[in-house]
C-alpha positions, 0 to 999 in steps of 0.5 A: 499500499503507497501513499499518494493522492488517490490514496488520500483521497479514497482515505478522506472519503472514510471518514464521517464528517464527525469523526475524531483523529488522536496521534500518539508517540513515544519511544524508550530510548535514544532513537538513532534510527530517524527522529520521531520528533514530527509525530512527539510534537503533535502527540496526545500524551497526556502524560506529558505535562506541557500537553495539558499546559497547551490544552487538549483540544489542539491534539484532537482533530475534529471533523473529515476535513481537519483530520485530512489537512492533518493527515497530509502534514504527515510523511507520505509513507509506504506501508508493508501489508505482510506487517499487519497484523489486524484484530476485531475486539467489538463488533455490534450492528451500531459500531466496530472496533478494528486494531490495526498494527503493522510497519510503514516507510517513510517516503524516502524523498523526504527523508533526505533519500534514506529509508526511515521505517516505524512501527504503528497502531491504529484502532478504528471505530466505524459505524454504520452510514448508508449501505456502507461504513465510516470511520467515527474515531481513529487513533494512531500510535507511531514508534520506532520498529524493533530490529526483528520487525524491521528484518522481515519487513525490509525485504518487502518494501 
């Protein structure tokens, strides 16, 4: 799966008009595989005291247009479909929760022509709309990729 203008338009159509989006990120040691600063700066980690000072609302993106504007600021990416792990911990007629984990590479044109790999977890809540479904809540967590995942994924990009 590659991030481009066509795929971003398809993503836009998947969001409900009143959807919400949040981003969180962290790392446990000095990151030698590429800076997470772009993700950390926009993260909604309530345990960080500066997030409470700046107001939690700034990091909660509401509405399809605001979400797409925010996603457009993130680096373009290419995802390793073989790394995906999908779970559906909740499914009712009114809502389905989908948890997706995997690996992606940031577009190397945006990262000075070198690959930067990331691990992610994304939790979607989707609701029925007409004859289909729309994303009403989207939570993205980005962190550095483990060496084990990187060894498997690097050959699939």
